[in-house]
N, C-alpha and C positions, 0 to 999 in steps of 0.2 A: 481535581484533576481532571483538564480540560483538553481535547484532540481537535484539532481542525483542519479538516483536508484542503485541499485547492490543488487547480489544474487538469480537471477533468473536460472532458469536449467533446466537440465531433472530429471525427478525424477519417480519410480515409483508407481501407484496406493496405497495409505495409509501409504507414504513416507510423510518425512514432509521440510518444505525451510522454510528459513527465510528471508526476504527483509529488507534492507536499504534503505533511502530515507536520505541524508545530504543535508543541505538548506545552502544557503547562501547570503548576500545580505538584507537581512531583521531582525528585530528580531523577532525570532523564536518563542522563549519563548511565545511570545502573541495572535500567531495565533492557531486557528484551522487546523489539519492538516489530511487530507484525501486519501485512498487508492483508486484507480478505477482499472479497469478491461476491456480488450476489447477482444472479439474472434473474430476469422476470421467470418464477413460477418454480426455480430450483434453492436447492439450500446453500446458504452462505458456505464458502471455500476458504481453506487458507490459498494465498499467493506464494507470499514469501516472507521470511523473518530474520533477523539480524540478532545477534549477540549484542550487548551493552558496549562491547567495544570495537564493536563492527568487524572482528577478526573469523566470525563464522558466520553463514549464513546458508539458508535452506530455502528451494525452491520449491513449487510444485511442477511435475512432469512437464505439464500443457506449458507453461512457460518457459522454461531452461533452456538458455541460448538464447531469449527474446527478451527478457525482463531482467532488470538489474537492482537490486534493492543497496541501500545507501543510507548513512546518517553522517550528522553535523554535531555533534554533544557540545557545541559552543554556540548553537542556533537552537539547540532543542527540536530539531528537525530529523523528519524520516524523510526519504523520499524512494520513488519508484519509477527508474526509465525502463519506458516501454516502447520497444522497436519492435518492427515487421508485424504489427497487428493483424489480428483477424477479426472476422463479424463475432466470430464466438467467444471472442474478449468484451461483447457489450455488454457492461456490467455496471450497479456501484458500485466503487469502491474505497474499504473502511482499513482506517487504521487502528490499531489495538494494543491495549500495553494493561499488564497484567499486575496490580501495585495492590499488595496485599493479598491477595488471593482473590482479587475483586477484579472482573473485567473491564474494562472500560475502553468502550467505543467513539468514534467521532459520529458527526452526521452525516458521512459519506459524500461522493464526487460522482457524478456521473459520465462514464465514459462510454460514448457509442461509434463502432467502427464500419464504415458503411458509404459505400459508391452512392 
């Protein structure tokens, strides 16, 4: 199982970014996918998750209405569209899959929101 995130960077408050996570090594279309983030000195937290077909999504209260999780099963990719970014969204963002009761994580992508 391999998860590779991309799309992070430096953005001003109020700006947007789209993160991507491309998966390999398992049947992507059969599994729930999630995005987590970890800010310096804080615990890793769930940001959003999406079911295997994309029919159901879940968001942390802190990002509801601003972030959108989606997936393209033909491309083995899950996305996180982040709008109206705030300085408190600054963190390393990770995607996660649970395959065979094992948690798999990507290497993370840094998102920095600053003027």
